C-alpha positions, 0 to 999 in steps of 0.5 A: 117896723120891727116884729111884734112880741107884745104883752102889756103887763100892767092893768090900769085902773083909773078913776076919781078917787082911785087911790082909795081902792088901793087896800082892796086891790092889795088885798085882792093880789094877796099881798099884806105887806106894802113898803111906799116909796115916795118923796117929802112933797108927796107927804106933804100934800097928803097923798101918802097918808091916804094912801096908807089909810086905804091899806089900813082900811083892808089889813094891810100893814105898811111903811113909808120910805120918803127918800125919793128925790127928783132924778133919783140916784144909787145913793137914793136907792141904797137908802131905800134898799136899807129901809126894805131889807129891814121891813121885809115887804111882799109889795112895793108901791111907787108914789109920786112923779117918775122919780118916786116910781124909778127909785122903787124900781131901782130898790126892787132890781137890788132888793130882789137880786142883789149887786149894784144899780150898775149891774142892771144897766142895760135890759134883762139884767135882772137874775131872778123873780122880782118883787110885786110893784103897784104905781101911783103916779101924781103927775102925768109926764113919765109913763114910768107906771107903764115901763119896766125901765128905771132911770137912775143916775150915778151920784158922782158922775151925775149919768143917767142909767137906764136899767130895764127888765120886764119882770121890773113892771108893775102889776097896777097902775092907779090912776087918779086924776085928783092927785094931780091937782096939787102940782104946781103949774110949773110941774104940770108945764114941764111933765106935760111937755115930757109926755108929749116928747114921748109920744112923738119920739116912739112914733118914729124909732127904728124899734117901733113896731105895731103896738107902739105905733098904735099906742104912740098914736093914741098917747098924741091925741090925747095929749096934744088936745088935752095939754092946752086945756090943762094949762088954760084951766088947771081945775079942768079934771076931765082934761087931766084924766085925759093927760094921765092916759095919754102919758100912760100910753106913752109909757106903752109905747116907750116899752115897745119903742124906746125913745130917740135923739131928743132924749140923747140931747137932752139928757147931758143938759139935765147932767152938766147944768141941772136943766128939768128934763121936761125943759131940757126935751123940749127945747131940743125936740122940735130940732129933732123933728126937723132933722128926722122929718128932713131926711126920712120919708117915714118921719115926715109922713108920721110927722105929718099925721100929727101936725100937718108936716114935720115943720109944722109939728115941730113950730106947734111943739115950739108954741107949747114950750113958749105957751107955758114959759119954758125956754127955746134956745140953749143960749137962754139956759146958760149953755155957751156955745164953746161948751156945745162940742162937749154936750154933743161928746155927751150925747153921743154916748147916750143909749136912747140916741141909737133908736133915733130913725136917722142915724146920729153921732157926735157930729150931727148932734153937734149940728142939732145943737148948734141949730138950738143954740 
């Protein structure tokens, strides 16, 4: 376990109708001009209108950029940057799923520090103070509201760049479980699986510390118990609130410990096949759990605390995917066996794989893909 130097930078405000507090929270923090970064789907269901109304009640001026999209690219960030330069906000608000929040952070890097997105690929590359930011997630998945990282894809190559700096952390995360009611069932499923993968991976990484381990454990407790409840009854607000907390806690764990081989294996599936991230990581995670548990005593002990054994945990995770209709084999998502070496080569270049408790390389990642095929 790594030495500890931890500070929770983000205040969590959770309640039903918490979005209506946005104006009061913004005014209390001393801001007067907010740029809301979101996507058209969030606009269509009325969440943006409600956020803008809350800001207006507190005499906060606002402007909406709805150009965020799933897996935001450098083009999306550049479009938002142009709006920010014209509007000159003193606060950014990411409203939506992880894509909206990541897009807002990407805009923040370029607006505050200049340059291009590639300049911030890595850790700690901001060149000065960054614009304050609030996050209002409408899903329970990425935990982006609690992280200082933005995942931005290069437009041409589709390579995901993890751009992180503590100065990009949000000041406040507003968790309103009622906002998640507008998600289609497929989004609830995909984001829930993503959050579960965060709880599992952060628990065993080489970078884990006392803070991340505690939040991984808490996150798993909230998510594993409530994910089936949300799927069974989408109107279960208590379960949705617990999922939001679980996803946020997993975000805290990621901030302190990073992720592992399951995400390294998932990202090339998204880049090459357009596979939704939750589907990709949900498919690969059980195989990584078995791989890690078979070779590392700590992993086996940790996985056992979650599911009885690494094998049992892997079966539980596969069961979650099957229960919500996700595919559990690479052959079922359009991958053919001849493509596995190419995917393994791409996975070996993923940063998250470097934190896996068992060292992975192209050969071992190929073996895991073959198991998943």
